[in-house]
KESEBA-645113 format. One record per residue (C-alpha): x, y, z; residue in three letters; residue number from 1. Coordinates in Angstrom, 1 decimal. Layout:
<nodes>
(node (X Y Z) 'ALA' NUM)
...
</nodes>
This chain:
<nodes>
(node (16.6 96.7 -203.3) 'UNK' 1)
(node (15.4 93.8 -205.4) 'UNK' 2)
(node (13.0 95.6 -207.7) 'UNK' 3)
(node (12.0 98.9 -209.1) 'UNK' 4)
(node (9.0 100.6 -210.7) 'UNK' 5)
(node (10.0 102.5 -213.8) 'UNK' 6)
(node (7.8 105.3 -215.2) 'UNK' 7)
(node (8.5 106.7 -218.7) 'UNK' 8)
(node (6.6 109.7 -219.8) 'UNK' 9)
(node (6.7 111.5 -223.2) 'UNK' 10)
(node (7.7 115.2 -222.8) 'UNK' 11)
(node (8.3 117.9 -225.3) 'UNK' 12)
(node (7.9 116.9 -228.9) 'UNK' 13)
(node (4.3 115.5 -229.2) 'UNK' 14)
(node (4.2 112.2 -231.2) 'UNK' 15)
(node (8.0 112.0 -231.6) 'UNK' 16)
(node (8.4 112.3 -227.8) 'UNK' 17)
(node (6.0 109.3 -227.5) 'UNK' 18)
(node (8.0 107.3 -230.0) 'UNK' 19)
(node (11.1 108.1 -228.0) 'UNK' 20)
(node (9.4 107.0 -224.8) 'UNK' 21)
(node (8.7 103.7 -226.6) 'UNK' 22)
(node (12.4 103.5 -227.6) 'UNK' 23)
(node (13.5 103.9 -224.0) 'UNK' 24)
(node (11.0 101.3 -222.8) 'UNK' 25)
(node (12.4 98.8 -225.3) 'UNK' 26)
(node (16.0 99.7 -224.2) 'UNK' 27)
(node (15.3 99.1 -220.5) 'UNK' 28)
(node (13.3 95.9 -221.1) 'UNK' 29)
(node (15.9 94.4 -223.4) 'UNK' 30)
(node (18.6 95.3 -220.8) 'UNK' 31)
(node (16.4 93.6 -218.1) 'UNK' 32)
(node (16.2 90.5 -220.3) 'UNK' 33)
(node (20.0 90.5 -220.7) 'UNK' 34)
(node (20.4 90.6 -216.9) 'UNK' 35)
(node (18.0 87.7 -216.3) 'UNK' 36)
(node (15.5 90.1 -214.6) 'UNK' 37)
(node (11.7 89.8 -214.9) 'UNK' 38)
(node (9.5 92.7 -215.9) 'UNK' 39)
(node (5.8 93.3 -216.4) 'UNK' 40)
(node (3.8 96.3 -217.5) 'UNK' 41)
(node (1.6 97.9 -214.8) 'UNK' 42)
(node (0.0 100.6 -216.9) 'UNK' 43)
(node (0.4 102.2 -220.3) 'UNK' 44)
(node (-1.1 104.8 -222.6) 'UNK' 45)
(node (-0.2 104.1 -226.2) 'UNK' 46)
(node (-0.5 106.4 -229.2) 'UNK' 47)
(node (-2.0 105.5 -232.5) 'UNK' 48)
(node (1.4 105.0 -234.2) 'UNK' 49)
(node (3.0 102.9 -231.5) 'UNK' 50)
(node (4.5 105.4 -229.1) 'UNK' 51)
(node (3.8 105.8 -225.4) 'UNK' 52)
(node (2.4 108.9 -223.7) 'UNK' 53)
(node (3.2 107.0 -220.5) 'UNK' 54)
(node (4.3 103.5 -219.6) 'UNK' 55)
(node (4.8 102.2 -216.0) 'UNK' 56)
(node (6.4 98.8 -215.5) 'UNK' 57)
(node (8.2 96.9 -212.8) 'UNK' 58)
(node (11.5 95.1 -213.0) 'UNK' 59)
(node (12.5 92.4 -210.4) 'UNK' 60)
(node (15.9 90.9 -209.8) 'UNK' 61)
(node (19.1 91.2 -207.8) 'UNK' 62)
(node (20.8 94.7 -207.8) 'UNK' 63)
(node (18.1 96.2 -210.1) 'UNK' 64)
(node (17.9 99.5 -208.3) 'UNK' 65)
(node (21.7 99.8 -207.8) 'UNK' 66)
(node (22.2 99.4 -211.5) 'UNK' 67)
(node (19.3 101.6 -212.8) 'UNK' 68)
(node (19.1 104.3 -210.2) 'UNK' 69)
(node (21.2 106.7 -212.3) 'UNK' 70)
(node (18.7 106.5 -215.2) 'UNK' 71)
(node (16.2 108.9 -213.5) 'UNK' 72)
(node (15.9 112.3 -215.2) 'UNK' 73)
(node (15.0 113.9 -218.5) 'UNK' 74)
(node (16.3 112.1 -221.6) 'UNK' 75)
(node (16.6 114.1 -224.8) 'UNK' 76)
(node (16.7 112.9 -228.4) 'UNK' 77)
(node (17.8 114.7 -231.5) 'UNK' 78)
(node (16.8 113.1 -234.8) 'UNK' 79)
(node (14.7 113.4 -238.0) 'UNK' 80)
(node (11.3 112.0 -237.1) 'UNK' 81)
(node (9.8 109.5 -239.6) 'UNK' 82)
(node (6.9 111.9 -240.0) 'UNK' 83)
(node (9.2 114.8 -240.9) 'UNK' 84)
(node (9.1 115.4 -244.7) 'UNK' 85)
(node (11.6 118.3 -244.9) 'UNK' 86)
(node (14.4 116.4 -243.2) 'UNK' 87)
(node (14.6 118.8 -240.3) 'UNK' 88)
(node (16.1 117.5 -237.0) 'UNK' 89)
(node (13.7 117.7 -234.1) 'UNK' 90)
(node (14.6 117.7 -230.4) 'UNK' 91)
(node (12.2 115.8 -228.1) 'UNK' 92)
(node (12.3 114.6 -224.5) 'UNK' 93)
(node (11.0 111.9 -222.3) 'UNK' 94)
(node (11.3 111.6 -218.5) 'UNK' 95)
(node (12.3 108.5 -216.7) 'UNK' 96)
(node (11.7 107.8 -213.0) 'UNK' 97)
(node (13.3 104.8 -211.2) 'UNK' 98)
(node (11.3 104.1 -208.1) 'UNK' 99)
(node (12.5 101.4 -205.7) 'UNK' 100)
(node (9.7 98.9 -204.8) 'UNK' 101)
(node (8.8 99.4 -201.2) 'UNK' 102)
(node (7.3 96.8 -198.8) 'UNK' 103)
(node (4.0 97.7 -197.3) 'UNK' 104)
(node (5.5 97.8 -193.8) 'UNK' 105)
(node (8.0 100.5 -194.8) 'UNK' 106)
(node (5.4 103.0 -195.9) 'UNK' 107)
(node (2.3 103.4 -193.8) 'UNK' 108)
(node (-0.7 104.6 -195.7) 'UNK' 109)
(node (-3.8 105.6 -193.8) 'UNK' 110)
(node (-6.9 104.2 -195.6) 'UNK' 111)
(node (-8.7 107.4 -194.7) 'UNK' 112)
(node (-6.2 109.4 -196.8) 'UNK' 113)
(node (-7.2 107.5 -199.9) 'UNK' 114)
(node (-9.9 108.4 -202.5) 'UNK' 115)
(node (-10.6 105.3 -204.6) 'UNK' 116)
(node (-12.5 105.4 -207.8) 'UNK' 117)
(node (-13.3 102.5 -210.1) 'UNK' 118)
(node (-14.0 102.4 -213.8) 'UNK' 119)
(node (-14.1 100.1 -216.8) 'UNK' 120)
(node (-10.7 99.2 -218.3) 'UNK' 121)
(node (-10.1 100.7 -221.7) 'UNK' 122)
(node (-8.0 99.7 -224.7) 'UNK' 123)
(node (-6.3 101.8 -227.3) 'UNK' 124)
(node (-8.4 104.8 -228.4) 'UNK' 125)
(node (-10.7 104.5 -225.3) 'UNK' 126)
(node (-12.3 101.3 -226.4) 'UNK' 127)
(node (-13.9 99.5 -223.4) 'UNK' 128)
(node (-12.3 96.1 -223.1) 'UNK' 129)
(node (-14.0 95.0 -219.9) 'UNK' 130)
(node (-17.7 95.3 -219.1) 'UNK' 131)
(node (-17.0 95.3 -215.3) 'UNK' 132)
(node (-15.5 98.1 -213.3) 'UNK' 133)
(node (-12.0 96.7 -212.8) 'UNK' 134)
(node (-9.7 99.7 -213.3) 'UNK' 135)
(node (-8.7 101.5 -210.1) 'UNK' 136)
(node (-7.7 105.1 -209.6) 'UNK' 137)
(node (-6.3 106.1 -206.2) 'UNK' 138)
(node (-5.8 109.6 -205.0) 'UNK' 139)
(node (-3.6 110.2 -202.0) 'UNK' 140)
(node (-5.4 113.2 -200.5) 'UNK' 141)
(node (-2.5 114.6 -198.3) 'UNK' 142)
(node (-0.1 114.8 -201.3) 'UNK' 143)
(node (-2.6 114.8 -204.2) 'UNK' 144)
(node (-0.7 112.0 -205.9) 'UNK' 145)
(node (-2.9 110.0 -208.3) 'UNK' 146)
(node (-2.1 106.5 -209.4) 'UNK' 147)
(node (-4.0 104.3 -211.8) 'UNK' 148)
(node (-4.1 100.6 -212.8) 'UNK' 149)
(node (-6.1 98.7 -215.4) 'UNK' 150)
(node (-3.9 95.9 -216.6) 'UNK' 151)
(node (-5.4 93.1 -214.6) 'UNK' 152)
(node (-8.9 91.6 -215.0) 'UNK' 153)
(node (-9.9 92.0 -211.4) 'UNK' 154)
(node (-10.4 95.1 -209.3) 'UNK' 155)
(node (-8.5 93.7 -206.2) 'UNK' 156)
(node (-5.4 93.0 -208.4) 'UNK' 157)
(node (-5.5 96.5 -209.9) 'UNK' 158)
(node (-5.9 98.0 -206.5) 'UNK' 159)
(node (-2.8 96.2 -205.2) 'UNK' 160)
(node (-0.8 97.4 -208.2) 'UNK' 161)
(node (-2.0 101.0 -207.7) 'UNK' 162)
(node (-1.0 100.8 -204.0) 'UNK' 163)
(node (2.4 99.5 -204.9) 'UNK' 164)
(node (3.0 102.4 -207.3) 'UNK' 165)
(node (1.7 104.8 -204.6) 'UNK' 166)
(node (4.1 103.4 -202.0) 'UNK' 167)
(node (7.0 103.8 -204.3) 'UNK' 168)
(node (6.0 107.5 -205.0) 'UNK' 169)
(node (5.6 108.3 -201.3) 'UNK' 170)
(node (8.9 106.6 -200.5) 'UNK' 171)
(node (10.6 108.7 -203.3) 'UNK' 172)
(node (9.0 111.9 -201.9) 'UNK' 173)
(node (10.2 111.1 -198.4) 'UNK' 174)
(node (13.8 110.6 -199.8) 'UNK' 175)
(node (13.7 113.8 -201.7) 'UNK' 176)
(node (12.5 115.7 -198.6) 'UNK' 177)
(node (15.4 114.2 -196.6) 'UNK' 178)
(node (17.9 115.1 -199.2) 'UNK' 179)
(node (16.7 118.7 -199.3) 'UNK' 180)
(node (17.6 119.0 -195.7) 'UNK' 181)
(node (21.2 118.0 -196.3) 'UNK' 182)
(node (23.9 120.6 -196.7) 'UNK' 183)
(node (24.5 122.0 -200.2) 'UNK' 184)
(node (28.0 120.4 -200.1) 'UNK' 185)
(node (26.6 117.0 -199.3) 'UNK' 186)
(node (23.9 117.3 -202.0) 'UNK' 187)
(node (26.6 118.2 -204.6) 'UNK' 188)
(node (28.4 115.0 -203.7) 'UNK' 189)
(node (25.5 112.6 -203.9) 'UNK' 190)
(node (23.4 114.4 -206.6) 'UNK' 191)
(node (19.7 115.1 -206.5) 'UNK' 192)
(node (18.4 112.9 -209.4) 'UNK' 193)
(node (16.1 115.8 -210.2) 'UNK' 194)
(node (13.9 114.8 -213.1) 'UNK' 195)
(node (13.9 118.4 -214.4) 'UNK' 196)
(node (17.5 118.1 -215.3) 'UNK' 197)
(node (18.4 116.8 -218.8) 'UNK' 198)
(node (20.7 114.0 -217.9) 'UNK' 199)
(node (21.4 112.5 -221.4) 'UNK' 200)
(node (21.2 113.3 -225.1) 'UNK' 201)
(node (20.7 110.8 -227.8) 'UNK' 202)
(node (22.0 112.4 -231.0) 'UNK' 203)
(node (21.2 110.3 -234.1) 'UNK' 204)
(node (22.8 112.4 -236.8) 'UNK' 205)
(node (26.2 112.1 -234.9) 'UNK' 206)
(node (25.5 108.5 -233.7) 'UNK' 207)
(node (26.3 109.8 -230.2) 'UNK' 208)
(node (24.9 109.4 -226.7) 'UNK' 209)
(node (26.2 112.0 -224.2) 'UNK' 210)
(node (25.6 111.7 -220.4) 'UNK' 211)
(node (25.8 115.3 -219.2) 'UNK' 212)
(node (26.5 114.4 -215.6) 'UNK' 213)
(node (29.6 112.3 -216.5) 'UNK' 214)
(node (30.6 114.6 -219.3) 'UNK' 215)
(node (31.2 111.4 -221.4) 'UNK' 216)
(node (30.0 110.3 -224.8) 'UNK' 217)
(node (29.5 107.0 -226.6) 'UNK' 218)
(node (29.3 106.5 -230.3) 'UNK' 219)
(node (27.3 103.3 -230.5) 'UNK' 220)
(node (23.8 104.8 -230.1) 'UNK' 221)
(node (21.8 102.0 -231.8) 'UNK' 222)
(node (23.6 99.3 -229.8) 'UNK' 223)
(node (22.8 101.1 -226.5) 'UNK' 224)
(node (19.2 101.6 -227.5) 'UNK' 225)
(node (19.1 97.9 -228.2) 'UNK' 226)
(node (19.6 97.3 -224.5) 'UNK' 227)
(node (23.5 97.2 -224.3) 'UNK' 228)
(node (23.6 99.6 -221.3) 'UNK' 229)
(node (26.6 98.1 -219.5) 'UNK' 230)
(node (29.1 100.7 -220.7) 'UNK' 231)
(node (27.0 103.6 -219.3) 'UNK' 232)
(node (26.1 101.8 -216.1) 'UNK' 233)
(node (29.7 100.8 -215.4) 'UNK' 234)
(node (30.8 104.4 -216.0) 'UNK' 235)
(node (28.9 105.5 -212.9) 'UNK' 236)
(node (30.7 103.0 -210.7) 'UNK' 237)
(node (34.2 104.3 -211.5) 'UNK' 238)
</nodes>
């Protein structure tokens, strides 16, 4: 795989979860830059203080999926939010999905299975930034998967982006279905990459990142959040 679509969504923790989602977005994009990969934002929903309720972006380059595939899951952060006046540590979460980009020939989509809606693109706070209906929302009726794109200035471009996201989601769904048919022993060997599992904790008071699947911790949290992910990624290859 030469590219992935990454979805980061704020989970439990309200505004702090959205800030953590922005931290993860920065971590992955800085890591992508260090690897010489290209990335571009496909869709995002920012909060008023700079967090992300959701951000979807693509990363292209050699071995991208192989290096990032183990990042899928629920990431948890423990720290004192900037908005916390009493100094109490909060626990928040954000989910990460690493979806391999899929060629159109590998995932067949019946046009009759699609419900396509168009709307005006919006900026932060719902402000309309385009007087034409360029944003595209596609609903895949058999699965009820909904994808949305508004980053480009033309409707055809946004439709292509939305279809690319949909193909990646359908491909992931097919893989999960195939995996569920494997024996319990085989599943235990290869893992499920279930996003409901908390895969990693970022503990700021103790300057520690712990990956719960590996049972291993690192004590250079700020460095890793600055995009220095090599030590974690290499740990999965051992």
